[in-house]
mmCIF file of the N, C-alpha and C atoms, coordinates in Angstrom:
data_MODEL
# 
_entry.id   MODEL 
# 
loop_
_atom_site.group_PDB 
_atom_site.id 
_atom_site.type_symbol 
_atom_site.label_atom_id 
_atom_site.label_alt_id 
_atom_site.label_comp_id 
_atom_site.label_asym_id 
_atom_site.label_entity_id 
_atom_site.label_seq_id 
_atom_site.pdbx_PDB_ins_code 
_atom_site.Cartn_x 
_atom_site.Cartn_y 
_atom_site.Cartn_z 
_atom_site.occupancy 
_atom_site.B_iso_or_equiv 
_atom_site.pdbx_formal_charge 
_atom_site.auth_seq_id 
_atom_site.auth_comp_id 
_atom_site.auth_asym_id 
_atom_site.auth_atom_id 
_atom_site.pdbx_PDB_model_num 
ATOM 1   N N  . MET A 1 1  ? -1.772  15.608  20.138  1.00 0.00 ? 1  MET A N  1 
ATOM 2   C CA . MET A 1 1  ? -2.558  15.196  21.283  1.00 0.00 ? 1  MET A CA 1 
ATOM 3   C C  . MET A 1 1  ? -2.869  13.703  21.151  1.00 0.00 ? 1  MET A C  1 
ATOM 4   N N  . THR A 1 2  ? -2.650  12.958  22.178  1.00 0.00 ? 2  THR A N  1 
ATOM 5   C CA . THR A 1 2  ? -2.976  11.535  22.159  1.00 0.00 ? 2  THR A CA 1 
ATOM 6   C C  . THR A 1 2  ? -4.311  11.311  22.869  1.00 0.00 ? 2  THR A C  1 
ATOM 7   N N  . THR A 1 3  ? -4.993  10.265  22.437  1.00 0.00 ? 3  THR A N  1 
ATOM 8   C CA . THR A 1 3  ? -6.283  9.898   23.005  1.00 0.00 ? 3  THR A CA 1 
ATOM 9   C C  . THR A 1 3  ? -6.283  8.410   23.264  1.00 0.00 ? 3  THR A C  1 
ATOM 10  N N  . LYS A 1 4  ? -6.896  8.016   24.338  1.00 0.00 ? 4  LYS A N  1 
ATOM 11  C CA . LYS A 1 4  ? -6.973  6.603   24.688  1.00 0.00 ? 4  LYS A CA 1 
ATOM 12  C C  . LYS A 1 4  ? -7.972  5.896   23.778  1.00 0.00 ? 4  LYS A C  1 
ATOM 13  N N  . LEU A 1 5  ? -7.635  4.655   23.379  1.00 0.00 ? 5  LEU A N  1 
ATOM 14  C CA . LEU A 1 5  ? -8.477  3.862   22.492  1.00 0.00 ? 5  LEU A CA 1 
ATOM 15  C C  . LEU A 1 5  ? -8.608  2.462   23.061  1.00 0.00 ? 5  LEU A C  1 
ATOM 16  N N  . THR A 1 6  ? -9.809  1.941   23.097  1.00 0.00 ? 6  THR A N  1 
ATOM 17  C CA . THR A 1 6  ? -10.044 0.582   23.569  1.00 0.00 ? 6  THR A CA 1 
ATOM 18  C C  . THR A 1 6  ? -10.356 -0.297  22.371  1.00 0.00 ? 6  THR A C  1 
ATOM 19  N N  . LEU A 1 7  ? -9.643  -1.413  22.258  1.00 0.00 ? 7  LEU A N  1 
ATOM 20  C CA . LEU A 1 7  ? -9.826  -2.341  21.140  1.00 0.00 ? 7  LEU A CA 1 
ATOM 21  C C  . LEU A 1 7  ? -10.165 -3.723  21.664  1.00 0.00 ? 7  LEU A C  1 
ATOM 22  N N  . THR A 1 8  ? -10.884 -4.467  20.872  1.00 0.00 ? 8  THR A N  1 
ATOM 23  C CA . THR A 1 8  ? -11.150 -5.868  21.172  1.00 0.00 ? 8  THR A CA 1 
ATOM 24  C C  . THR A 1 8  ? -10.401 -6.699  20.143  1.00 0.00 ? 8  THR A C  1 
ATOM 25  N N  . VAL A 1 9  ? -9.427  -7.469  20.619  1.00 0.00 ? 9  VAL A N  1 
ATOM 26  C CA . VAL A 1 9  ? -8.547  -8.242  19.739  1.00 0.00 ? 9  VAL A CA 1 
ATOM 27  C C  . VAL A 1 9  ? -8.352  -9.622  20.347  1.00 0.00 ? 9  VAL A C  1 
ATOM 28  N N  . GLU A 1 10 ? -8.233  -10.628 19.483  1.00 0.00 ? 10 GLU A N  1 
ATOM 29  C CA . GLU A 1 10 ? -7.982  -11.990 19.957  1.00 0.00 ? 10 GLU A CA 1 
ATOM 30  C C  . GLU A 1 10 ? -6.734  -12.030 20.847  1.00 0.00 ? 10 GLU A C  1 
ATOM 31  N N  . LYS A 1 11 ? -6.800  -12.797 21.916  1.00 0.00 ? 11 LYS A N  1 
ATOM 32  C CA . LYS A 1 11 ? -5.720  -12.869 22.891  1.00 0.00 ? 11 LYS A CA 1 
ATOM 33  C C  . LYS A 1 11 ? -4.398  -13.289 22.241  1.00 0.00 ? 11 LYS A C  1 
ATOM 34  N N  . GLU A 1 12 ? -4.441  -14.287 21.366  1.00 0.00 ? 12 GLU A N  1 
ATOM 35  C CA . GLU A 1 12 ? -3.212  -14.762 20.709  1.00 0.00 ? 12 GLU A CA 1 
ATOM 36  C C  . GLU A 1 12 ? -2.568  -13.664 19.863  1.00 0.00 ? 12 GLU A C  1 
ATOM 37  N N  . VAL A 1 13 ? -3.393  -12.880 19.217  1.00 0.00 ? 13 VAL A N  1 
ATOM 38  C CA . VAL A 1 13 ? -2.885  -11.784 18.384  1.00 0.00 ? 13 VAL A CA 1 
ATOM 39  C C  . VAL A 1 13 ? -2.198  -10.748 19.267  1.00 0.00 ? 13 VAL A C  1 
ATOM 40  N N  . ILE A 1 14 ? -2.813  -10.427 20.384  1.00 0.00 ? 14 ILE A N  1 
ATOM 41  C CA . ILE A 1 14 ? -2.227  -9.458  21.309  1.00 0.00 ? 14 ILE A CA 1 
ATOM 42  C C  . ILE A 1 14 ? -0.878  -9.953  21.820  1.00 0.00 ? 14 ILE A C  1 
ATOM 43  N N  . GLU A 1 15 ? -0.815  -11.220 22.184  1.00 0.00 ? 15 GLU A N  1 
ATOM 44  C CA . GLU A 1 15 ? 0.443   -11.784 22.701  1.00 0.00 ? 15 GLU A CA 1 
ATOM 45  C C  . GLU A 1 15 ? 1.545   -11.721 21.648  1.00 0.00 ? 15 GLU A C  1 
ATOM 46  N N  . ARG A 1 16 ? 1.211   -12.081 20.397  1.00 0.00 ? 16 ARG A N  1 
ATOM 47  C CA . ARG A 1 16 ? 2.212   -12.012 19.330  1.00 0.00 ? 16 ARG A CA 1 
ATOM 48  C C  . ARG A 1 16 ? 2.635   -10.573 19.063  1.00 0.00 ? 16 ARG A C  1 
ATOM 49  N N  . ALA A 1 17 ? 1.663   -9.677  19.085  1.00 0.00 ? 17 ALA A N  1 
ATOM 50  C CA . ALA A 1 17 ? 1.955   -8.268  18.824  1.00 0.00 ? 17 ALA A CA 1 
ATOM 51  C C  . ALA A 1 17 ? 2.838   -7.675  19.920  1.00 0.00 ? 17 ALA A C  1 
ATOM 52  N N  . LYS A 1 18 ? 2.561   -8.013  21.167  1.00 0.00 ? 18 LYS A N  1 
ATOM 53  C CA . LYS A 1 18 ? 3.395   -7.528  22.275  1.00 0.00 ? 18 LYS A CA 1 
ATOM 54  C C  . LYS A 1 18 ? 4.817   -8.049  22.144  1.00 0.00 ? 18 LYS A C  1 
ATOM 55  N N  . SER A 1 19 ? 4.939   -9.313  21.787  1.00 0.00 ? 19 SER A N  1 
ATOM 56  C CA . SER A 1 19 ? 6.261   -9.901  21.601  1.00 0.00 ? 19 SER A CA 1 
ATOM 57  C C  . SER A 1 19 ? 7.012   -9.207  20.459  1.00 0.00 ? 19 SER A C  1 
ATOM 58  N N  . TYR A 1 20 ? 6.316   -8.969  19.369  1.00 0.00 ? 20 TYR A N  1 
ATOM 59  C CA . TYR A 1 20 ? 6.920   -8.287  18.220  1.00 0.00 ? 20 TYR A CA 1 
ATOM 60  C C  . TYR A 1 20 ? 7.357   -6.874  18.613  1.00 0.00 ? 20 TYR A C  1 
ATOM 61  N N  . ALA A 1 21 ? 6.490   -6.169  19.325  1.00 0.00 ? 21 ALA A N  1 
ATOM 62  C CA . ALA A 1 21 ? 6.811   -4.809  19.754  1.00 0.00 ? 21 ALA A CA 1 
ATOM 63  C C  . ALA A 1 21 ? 8.054   -4.805  20.636  1.00 0.00 ? 21 ALA A C  1 
ATOM 64  N N  . LYS A 1 22 ? 8.120   -5.737  21.567  1.00 0.00 ? 22 LYS A N  1 
ATOM 65  C CA . LYS A 1 22 ? 9.276   -5.834  22.467  1.00 0.00 ? 22 LYS A CA 1 
ATOM 66  C C  . LYS A 1 22 ? 10.549  -6.138  21.678  1.00 0.00 ? 22 LYS A C  1 
ATOM 67  N N  . ASP A 1 23 ? 10.462  -7.086  20.731  1.00 0.00 ? 23 ASP A N  1 
ATOM 68  C CA . ASP A 1 23 ? 11.627  -7.463  19.921  1.00 0.00 ? 23 ASP A CA 1 
ATOM 69  C C  . ASP A 1 23 ? 12.137  -6.316  19.056  1.00 0.00 ? 23 ASP A C  1 
ATOM 70  N N  . THR A 1 24 ? 11.237  -5.443  18.657  1.00 0.00 ? 24 THR A N  1 
ATOM 71  C CA . THR A 1 24 ? 11.629  -4.327  17.783  1.00 0.00 ? 24 THR A CA 1 
ATOM 72  C C  . THR A 1 24 ? 11.849  -3.032  18.558  1.00 0.00 ? 24 THR A C  1 
ATOM 73  N N  . GLY A 1 25 ? 11.728  -3.092  19.888  1.00 0.00 ? 25 GLY A N  1 
ATOM 74  C CA . GLY A 1 25 ? 11.996  -1.925  20.722  1.00 0.00 ? 25 GLY A CA 1 
ATOM 75  C C  . GLY A 1 25 ? 10.948  -0.831  20.609  1.00 0.00 ? 25 GLY A C  1 
ATOM 76  N N  . ARG A 1 26 ? 9.736   -1.223  20.313  1.00 0.00 ? 26 ARG A N  1 
ATOM 77  C CA . ARG A 1 26 ? 8.645   -0.249  20.201  1.00 0.00 ? 26 ARG A CA 1 
ATOM 78  C C  . ARG A 1 26 ? 7.507   -0.654  21.117  1.00 0.00 ? 26 ARG A C  1 
ATOM 79  N N  . SER A 1 27 ? 6.610   0.272   21.344  1.00 0.00 ? 27 SER A N  1 
ATOM 80  C CA . SER A 1 27 ? 5.435   -0.057  22.154  1.00 0.00 ? 27 SER A CA 1 
ATOM 81  C C  . SER A 1 27 ? 4.323   -0.552  21.228  1.00 0.00 ? 27 SER A C  1 
ATOM 82  N N  . LEU A 1 28 ? 3.403   -1.279  21.799  1.00 0.00 ? 28 LEU A N  1 
ATOM 83  C CA . LEU A 1 28 ? 2.257   -1.769  21.039  1.00 0.00 ? 28 LEU A CA 1 
ATOM 84  C C  . LEU A 1 28 ? 1.433   -0.582  20.529  1.00 0.00 ? 28 LEU A C  1 
ATOM 85  N N  . SER A 1 29 ? 1.295   0.436   21.343  1.00 0.00 ? 29 SER A N  1 
ATOM 86  C CA . SER A 1 29 ? 0.568   1.638   20.925  1.00 0.00 ? 29 SER A CA 1 
ATOM 87  C C  . SER A 1 29 ? 1.237   2.279   19.713  1.00 0.00 ? 29 SER A C  1 
ATOM 88  N N  . GLU A 1 30 ? 2.558   2.345   19.711  1.00 0.00 ? 30 GLU A N  1 
ATOM 89  C CA . GLU A 1 30 ? 3.290   2.926   18.585  1.00 0.00 ? 30 GLU A CA 1 
ATOM 90  C C  . GLU A 1 30 ? 3.062   2.118   17.310  1.00 0.00 ? 30 GLU A C  1 
ATOM 91  N N  . LEU A 1 31 ? 3.112   0.799   17.424  1.00 0.00 ? 31 LEU A N  1 
ATOM 92  C CA . LEU A 1 31 ? 2.884   -0.053  16.257  1.00 0.00 ? 31 LEU A CA 1 
ATOM 93  C C  . LEU A 1 31 ? 1.486   0.156   15.676  1.00 0.00 ? 31 LEU A C  1 
ATOM 94  N N  . ILE A 1 32 ? 0.498   0.198   16.543  1.00 0.00 ? 32 ILE A N  1 
ATOM 95  C CA . ILE A 1 32 ? -0.877  0.364   16.085  1.00 0.00 ? 32 ILE A CA 1 
ATOM 96  C C  . ILE A 1 32 ? -1.072  1.751   15.480  1.00 0.00 ? 32 ILE A C  1 
ATOM 97  N N  . GLU A 1 33 ? -0.506  2.767   16.120  1.00 0.00 ? 33 GLU A N  1 
ATOM 98  C CA . GLU A 1 33 ? -0.627  4.119   15.586  1.00 0.00 ? 33 GLU A CA 1 
ATOM 99  C C  . GLU A 1 33 ? 0.023   4.220   14.202  1.00 0.00 ? 33 GLU A C  1 
ATOM 100 N N  . GLN A 1 34 ? 1.213   3.646   14.044  1.00 0.00 ? 34 GLN A N  1 
ATOM 101 C CA . GLN A 1 34 ? 1.890   3.679   12.746  1.00 0.00 ? 34 GLN A CA 1 
ATOM 102 C C  . GLN A 1 34 ? 1.075   2.936   11.685  1.00 0.00 ? 34 GLN A C  1 
ATOM 103 N N  . TYR A 1 35 ? 0.511   1.807   12.062  1.00 0.00 ? 35 TYR A N  1 
ATOM 104 C CA . TYR A 1 35 ? -0.302  1.039   11.119  1.00 0.00 ? 35 TYR A CA 1 
ATOM 105 C C  . TYR A 1 35 ? -1.532  1.835   10.684  1.00 0.00 ? 35 TYR A C  1 
ATOM 106 N N  . LEU A 1 36 ? -2.250  2.395   11.643  1.00 0.00 ? 36 LEU A N  1 
ATOM 107 C CA . LEU A 1 36 ? -3.445  3.166   11.309  1.00 0.00 ? 36 LEU A CA 1 
ATOM 108 C C  . LEU A 1 36 ? -3.096  4.396   10.467  1.00 0.00 ? 36 LEU A C  1 
ATOM 109 N N  . ASP A 1 37 ? -1.988  5.033   10.790  1.00 0.00 ? 37 ASP A N  1 
ATOM 110 C CA . ASP A 1 37 ? -1.550  6.188   10.015  1.00 0.00 ? 37 ASP A CA 1 
ATOM 111 C C  . ASP A 1 37 ? -1.244  5.784   8.580   1.00 0.00 ? 37 ASP A C  1 
ATOM 112 N N  . LYS A 1 38 ? -0.561  4.661   8.418   1.00 0.00 ? 38 LYS A N  1 
ATOM 113 C CA . LYS A 1 38 ? -0.184  4.195   7.081   1.00 0.00 ? 38 LYS A CA 1 
ATOM 114 C C  . LYS A 1 38 ? -1.406  3.854   6.239   1.00 0.00 ? 38 LYS A C  1 
ATOM 115 N N  . ILE A 1 39 ? -2.336  3.092   6.773   1.00 0.00 ? 39 ILE A N  1 
ATOM 116 C CA . ILE A 1 39 ? -3.481  2.674   5.959   1.00 0.00 ? 39 ILE A CA 1 
ATOM 117 C C  . ILE A 1 39 ? -4.413  3.835   5.639   1.00 0.00 ? 39 ILE A C  1 
ATOM 118 N N  . THR A 1 40 ? -4.485  4.820   6.529   1.00 0.00 ? 40 THR A N  1 
ATOM 119 C CA . THR A 1 40 ? -5.353  5.953   6.223   1.00 0.00 ? 40 THR A CA 1 
ATOM 120 C C  . THR A 1 40 ? -4.698  6.899   5.233   1.00 0.00 ? 40 THR A C  1 
ATOM 121 N N  . GLN A 1 41 ? -3.386  6.981   5.199   1.00 0.00 ? 41 GLN A N  1 
ATOM 122 C CA . GLN A 1 41 ? -2.694  7.796   4.205   1.00 0.00 ? 41 GLN A CA 1 
ATOM 123 C C  . GLN A 1 41 ? -2.793  7.147   2.844   1.00 0.00 ? 41 GLN A C  1 
ATOM 124 N N  . GLU A 1 42 ? -2.662  5.828   2.788   1.00 0.00 ? 42 GLU A N  1 
ATOM 125 C CA . GLU A 1 42 ? -2.753  5.099   1.523   1.00 0.00 ? 42 GLU A CA 1 
ATOM 126 C C  . GLU A 1 42 ? -4.118  5.307   0.881   1.00 0.00 ? 42 GLU A C  1 
ATOM 127 N N  . ARG A 1 43 ? -5.117  5.433   1.690   1.00 0.00 ? 43 ARG A N  1 
ATOM 128 C CA . ARG A 1 43 ? -6.481  5.605   1.192   1.00 0.00 ? 43 ARG A CA 1 
ATOM 129 C C  . ARG A 1 43 ? -6.629  6.931   0.460   1.00 0.00 ? 43 ARG A C  1 
ATOM 130 N N  . THR A 1 44 ? -5.919  7.932   0.915   1.00 0.00 ? 44 THR A N  1 
ATOM 131 C CA . THR A 1 44 ? -6.018  9.240   0.278   1.00 0.00 ? 44 THR A CA 1 
ATOM 132 C C  . THR A 1 44 ? -5.176  9.313   -0.993  1.00 0.00 ? 44 THR A C  1 
ATOM 133 N N  . GLU A 1 45 ? -4.165  8.445   -1.094  1.00 0.00 ? 45 GLU A N  1 
ATOM 134 C CA . GLU A 1 45 ? -3.348  8.408   -2.295  1.00 0.00 ? 45 GLU A CA 1 
ATOM 135 C C  . GLU A 1 45 ? -4.100  7.647   -3.381  1.00 0.00 ? 45 GLU A C  1 
ATOM 136 N N  . GLN A 1 46 ? -3.624  7.769   -4.602  1.00 0.00 ? 46 GLN A N  1 
ATOM 137 C CA . GLN A 1 46 ? -4.228  7.020   -5.694  1.00 0.00 ? 46 GLN A CA 1 
ATOM 138 C C  . GLN A 1 46 ? -4.052  5.534   -5.395  1.00 0.00 ? 46 GLN A C  1 
ATOM 139 N N  . LYS A 1 47 ? -5.118  4.778   -5.567  1.00 0.00 ? 47 LYS A N  1 
ATOM 140 C CA . LYS A 1 47 ? -5.054  3.363   -5.232  1.00 0.00 ? 47 LYS A CA 1 
ATOM 141 C C  . LYS A 1 47 ? -4.321  2.597   -6.317  1.00 0.00 ? 47 LYS A C  1 
ATOM 142 N N  . VAL A 1 48 ? -3.121  2.148   -5.971  1.00 0.00 ? 48 VAL A N  1 
ATOM 143 C CA . VAL A 1 48 ? -2.279  1.385   -6.878  1.00 0.00 ? 48 VAL A CA 1 
ATOM 144 C C  . VAL A 1 48 ? -1.815  0.163   -6.102  1.00 0.00 ? 48 VAL A C  1 
ATOM 145 N N  . SER A 1 49 ? -1.921  -1.007  -6.700  1.00 0.00 ? 49 SER A N  1 
ATOM 146 C CA . SER A 1 49 ? -1.526  -2.220  -6.002  1.00 0.00 ? 49 SER A CA 1 
ATOM 147 C C  . SER A 1 49 ? -0.021  -2.215  -5.749  1.00 0.00 ? 49 SER A C  1 
ATOM 148 N N  . PRO A 1 50 ? 0.433   -2.910  -4.703  1.00 0.00 ? 50 PRO A N  1 
ATOM 149 C CA . PRO A 1 50 ? 1.865   -2.976  -4.416  1.00 0.00 ? 50 PRO A CA 1 
ATOM 150 C C  . PRO A 1 50 ? 2.668   -3.542  -5.589  1.00 0.00 ? 50 PRO A C  1 
ATOM 151 N N  . ARG A 1 51 ? 2.103   -4.508  -6.303  1.00 0.00 ? 51 ARG A N  1 
ATOM 152 C CA . ARG A 1 51 ? 2.804   -5.066  -7.467  1.00 0.00 ? 51 ARG A CA 1 
ATOM 153 C C  . ARG A 1 51 ? 3.016   -4.007  -8.541  1.00 0.00 ? 51 ARG A C  1 
ATOM 154 N N  . LEU A 1 52 ? 1.982   -3.202  -8.777  1.00 0.00 ? 52 LEU A N  1 
ATOM 155 C CA . LEU A 1 52 ? 2.085   -2.160  -9.786  1.00 0.00 ? 52 LEU A CA 1 
ATOM 156 C C  . LEU A 1 52 ? 3.053   -1.069  -9.355  1.00 0.00 ? 52 LEU A C  1 
ATOM 157 N N  . LYS A 1 53 ? 3.069   -0.743  -8.066  1.00 0.00 ? 53 LYS A N  1 
ATOM 158 C CA . LYS A 1 53 ? 3.996   0.263   -7.556  1.00 0.00 ? 53 LYS A CA 1 
ATOM 159 C C  . LYS A 1 53 ? 5.437   -0.112  -7.874  1.00 0.00 ? 53 LYS A C  1 
ATOM 160 N N  . LYS A 1 54 ? 5.747   -1.414  -7.808  1.00 0.00 ? 54 LYS A N  1 
ATOM 161 C CA . LYS A 1 54 ? 7.101   -1.877  -8.108  1.00 0.00 ? 54 LYS A CA 1 
ATOM 162 C C  . LYS A 1 54 ? 7.458   -1.647  -9.577  1.00 0.00 ? 54 LYS A C  1 
ATOM 163 N N  . LEU A 1 55 ? 6.469   -1.677  -10.439 1.00 0.00 ? 55 LEU A N  1 
ATOM 164 C CA . LEU A 1 55 ? 6.712   -1.528  -11.878 1.00 0.00 ? 55 LEU A CA 1 
ATOM 165 C C  . LEU A 1 55 ? 6.783   -0.083  -12.339 1.00 0.00 ? 55 LEU A C  1 
ATOM 166 N N  . ILE A 1 56 ? 6.187   0.817   -11.570 1.00 0.00 ? 56 ILE A N  1 
ATOM 167 C CA . ILE A 1 56 ? 6.146   2.224   -11.977 1.00 0.00 ? 56 ILE A CA 1 
ATOM 168 C C  . ILE A 1 56 ? 7.564   2.747   -12.147 1.00 0.00 ? 56 ILE A C  1 
ATOM 169 N N  . GLY A 1 57 ? 7.817   3.305   -13.312 1.00 0.00 ? 57 GLY A N  1 
ATOM 170 C CA . GLY A 1 57 ? 9.131   3.860   -13.608 1.00 0.00 ? 57 GLY A CA 1 
ATOM 171 C C  . GLY A 1 57 ? 10.110  2.857   -14.196 1.00 0.00 ? 57 GLY A C  1 
ATOM 172 N N  . ALA A 1 58 ? 9.709   1.585   -14.275 1.00 0.00 ? 58 ALA A N  1 
ATOM 173 C CA . ALA A 1 58 ? 10.611  0.550   -14.791 1.00 0.00 ? 58 ALA A CA 1 
ATOM 174 C C  . ALA A 1 58 ? 10.784  0.644   -16.296 1.00 0.00 ? 58 ALA A C  1 
ATOM 175 N N  . VAL A 1 59 ? 9.794   1.177   -16.984 1.00 0.00 ? 59 VAL A N  1 
ATOM 176 C CA . VAL A 1 59 ? 9.846   1.287   -18.442 1.00 0.00 ? 59 VAL A CA 1 
ATOM 177 C C  . VAL A 1 59 ? 9.940   2.754   -18.819 1.00 0.00 ? 59 VAL A C  1 
ATOM 178 N N  . LYS A 1 60 ? 10.914  3.087   -19.646 1.00 0.00 ? 60 LYS A N  1 
ATOM 179 C CA . LYS A 1 60 ? 11.078  4.465   -20.108 1.00 0.00 ? 60 LYS A CA 1 
ATOM 180 C C  . LYS A 1 60 ? 10.541  4.564   -21.533 1.00 0.00 ? 60 LYS A C  1 
ATOM 181 N N  . LEU A 1 61 ? 9.506   5.369   -21.723 1.00 0.00 ? 61 LEU A N  1 
ATOM 182 C CA . LEU A 1 61 ? 8.880   5.535   -23.032 1.00 0.00 ? 61 LEU A CA 1 
ATOM 183 C C  . LEU A 1 61 ? 9.351   6.841   -23.659 1.00 0.00 ? 61 LEU A C  1 
ATOM 184 N N  . PRO A 1 62 ? 9.362   6.896   -24.981 1.00 0.00 ? 62 PRO A N  1 
ATOM 185 C CA . PRO A 1 62 ? 9.735   8.145   -25.652 1.00 0.00 ? 62 PRO A CA 1 
ATOM 186 C C  . PRO A 1 62 ? 8.741   9.251   -25.296 1.00 0.00 ? 62 PRO A C  1 
ATOM 187 N N  . LYS A 1 63 ? 9.200   10.499  -25.332 1.00 0.00 ? 63 LYS A N  1 
ATOM 188 C CA . LYS A 1 63 ? 8.344   11.627  -24.979 1.00 0.00 ? 63 LYS A CA 1 
ATOM 189 C C  . LYS A 1 63 ? 7.146   11.751  -25.916 1.00 0.00 ? 63 LYS A C  1 
ATOM 190 N N  . ASP A 1 64 ? 7.307   11.323  -27.174 1.00 0.00 ? 64 ASP A N  1 
ATOM 191 C CA . ASP A 1 64 ? 6.208   11.445  -28.132 1.00 0.00 ? 64 ASP A CA 1 
ATOM 192 C C  . ASP A 1 64 ? 5.326   10.194  -28.182 1.00 0.00 ? 64 ASP A C  1 
ATOM 193 N N  . PHE A 1 65 ? 5.447   9.321   -27.218 1.00 0.00 ? 65 PHE A N  1 
ATOM 194 C CA . PHE A 1 65 ? 4.659   8.095   -27.161 1.00 0.00 ? 65 PHE A CA 1 
ATOM 195 C C  . PHE A 1 65 ? 3.186   8.435   -26.994 1.00 0.00 ? 65 PHE A C  1 
ATOM 196 N N  . ASP A 1 66 ? 2.350   7.883   -27.859 1.00 0.00 ? 66 ASP A N  1 
ATOM 197 C CA . ASP A 1 66 ? 0.903   8.127   -27.820 1.00 0.00 ? 66 ASP A CA 1 
ATOM 198 C C  . ASP A 1 66 ? 0.214   6.850   -27.352 1.00 0.00 ? 66 ASP A C  1 
ATOM 199 N N  . GLU A 1 67 ? -0.122  6.817   -26.107 1.00 0.00 ? 67 GLU A N  1 
ATOM 200 C CA . GLU A 1 67 ? -0.727  5.631   -25.500 1.00 0.00 ? 67 GLU A CA 1 
ATOM 201 C C  . GLU A 1 67 ? -2.034  5.245   -26.196 1.00 0.00 ? 67 GLU A C  1 
ATOM 202 N N  . HIS A 1 68 ? -2.864  6.217   -26.494 1.00 0.00 ? 68 HIS A N  1 
ATOM 203 C CA . HIS A 1 68 ? -4.158  5.937   -27.126 1.00 0.00 ? 68 HIS A CA 1 
ATOM 204 C C  . HIS A 1 68 ? -3.966  5.351   -28.528 1.00 0.00 ? 68 HIS A C  1 
ATOM 205 N N  . LYS A 1 69 ? -3.021  5.880   -29.260 1.00 0.00 ? 69 LYS A N  1 
ATOM 206 C CA . LYS A 1 69 ? -2.742  5.382   -30.609 1.00 0.00 ? 69 LYS A CA 1 
ATOM 207 C C  . LYS A 1 69 ? -2.242  3.936   -30.552 1.00 0.00 ? 69 LYS A C  1 
ATOM 208 N N  . GLU A 1 70 ? -1.339  3.655   -29.628 1.00 0.00 ? 70 GLU A N  1 
ATOM 209 C CA . GLU A 1 70 ? -0.802  2.304   -29.484 1.00 0.00 ? 70 GLU A CA 1 
ATOM 210 C C  . GLU A 1 70 ? -1.889  1.322   -29.052 1.00 0.00 ? 70 GLU A C  1 
ATOM 211 N N  . LEU A 1 71 ? -2.727  1.740   -28.152 1.00 0.00 ? 71 LEU A N  1 
ATOM 212 C CA . LEU A 1 71 ? -3.806  0.874   -27.679 1.00 0.00 ? 71 LEU A CA 1 
ATOM 213 C C  . LEU A 1 71 ? -4.795  0.587   -28.804 1.00 0.00 ? 71 LEU A C  1 
ATOM 214 N N  . ARG A 1 72 ? -5.136  1.608   -29.552 1.00 0.00 ? 72 ARG A N  1 
ATOM 215 C CA . ARG A 1 72 ? -6.034  1.451   -30.703 1.00 0.00 ? 72 ARG A CA 1 
ATOM 216 C C  . ARG A 1 72 ? -5.431  0.474   -31.708 1.00 0.00 ? 72 ARG A C  1 
ATOM 217 N N  . SER A 1 73 ? -4.153  0.634   -31.998 1.00 0.00 ? 73 SER A N  1 
ATOM 218 C CA . SER A 1 73 ? -3.456  -0.236  -32.942 1.00 0.00 ? 73 SER A CA 1 
ATOM 219 C C  . SER A 1 73 ? -3.464  -1.685  -32.438 1.00 0.00 ? 73 SER A C  1 
ATOM 220 N N  . TYR A 1 74 ? -3.235  -1.853  -31.157 1.00 0.00 ? 74 TYR A N  1 
ATOM 221 C CA . TYR A 1 74 ? -3.225  -3.194  -30.565 1.00 0.00 ? 74 TYR A CA 1 
ATOM 222 C C  . TYR A 1 74 ? -4.578  -3.877  -30.754 1.00 0.00 ? 74 TYR A C  1 
ATOM 223 N N  . TYR A 1 75 ? -5.665  -3.146  -30.432 1.00 0.00 ? 75 TYR A N  1 
ATOM 224 C CA . TYR A 1 75 ? -7.000  -3.735  -30.567 1.00 0.00 ? 75 TYR A CA 1 
ATOM 225 C C  . TYR A 1 75 ? -7.376  -3.997  -32.014 1.00 0.00 ? 75 TYR A C  1 
ATOM 226 N N  . GLU A 1 76 ? -6.941  -3.146  -32.908 1.00 0.00 ? 76 GLU A N  1 
ATOM 227 C CA . GLU A 1 76 ? -7.219  -3.375  -34.329 1.00 0.00 ? 76 GLU A CA 1 
ATOM 228 C C  . GLU A 1 76 ? -6.561  -4.667  -34.812 1.00 0.00 ? 76 GLU A C  1 
ATOM 229 N N  . LYS A 1 77 ? -5.313  -4.867  -34.421 1.00 0.00 ? 77 LYS A N  1 
ATOM 230 C CA . LYS A 1 77 ? -4.599  -6.081  -34.816 1.00 0.00 ? 77 LYS A CA 1 
ATOM 231 C C  . LYS A 1 77 ? -5.216  -7.320  -34.166 1.00 0.00 ? 77 LYS A C  1 
ATOM 232 N N  . LYS A 1 78 ? -5.616  -7.165  -32.926 1.00 0.00 ? 78 LYS A N  1 
ATOM 233 C CA . LYS A 1 78 ? -6.189  -8.289  -32.183 1.00 0.00 ? 78 LYS A CA 1 
ATOM 234 C C  . LYS A 1 78 ? -7.510  -8.748  -32.780 1.00 0.00 ? 78 LYS A C  1 
ATOM 235 N N  . HIS A 1 79 ? -8.334  -7.823  -33.221 1.00 0.00 ? 79 HIS A N  1 
ATOM 236 C CA . HIS A 1 79 ? -9.680  -8.164  -33.668 1.00 0.00 ? 79 HIS A CA 1 
ATOM 237 C C  . HIS A 1 79 ? -9.857  -8.220  -35.172 1.00 0.00 ? 79 HIS A C  1 
ATOM 238 N N  . LEU A 1 80 ? -8.795  -8.142  -35.920 1.00 0.00 ? 80 LEU A N  1 
ATOM 239 C CA . LEU A 1 80 ? -8.900  -8.251  -37.391 1.00 0.00 ? 80 LEU A CA 1 
ATOM 240 C C  . LEU A 1 80 ? -8.468  -9.595  -37.873 1.00 0.00 ? 80 LEU A C  1 
# 
């Protein structure tokens, strides 16, 4: 079900957005709906920065890797 929404947006922003929508073959309503859908879904997911998302899975660790042990060892070396 769709519902009408009234927004207050700077005129220049609206003009650029309409132009972008036309260039990409979409409606302004579709662009706004997709944007709102995306940001509200991201909020429900675990908050991870885009930079970190790119790194996830880049490093393969052994199955027996003990993160707590390694971190403890790192701090011991750092502070001794």
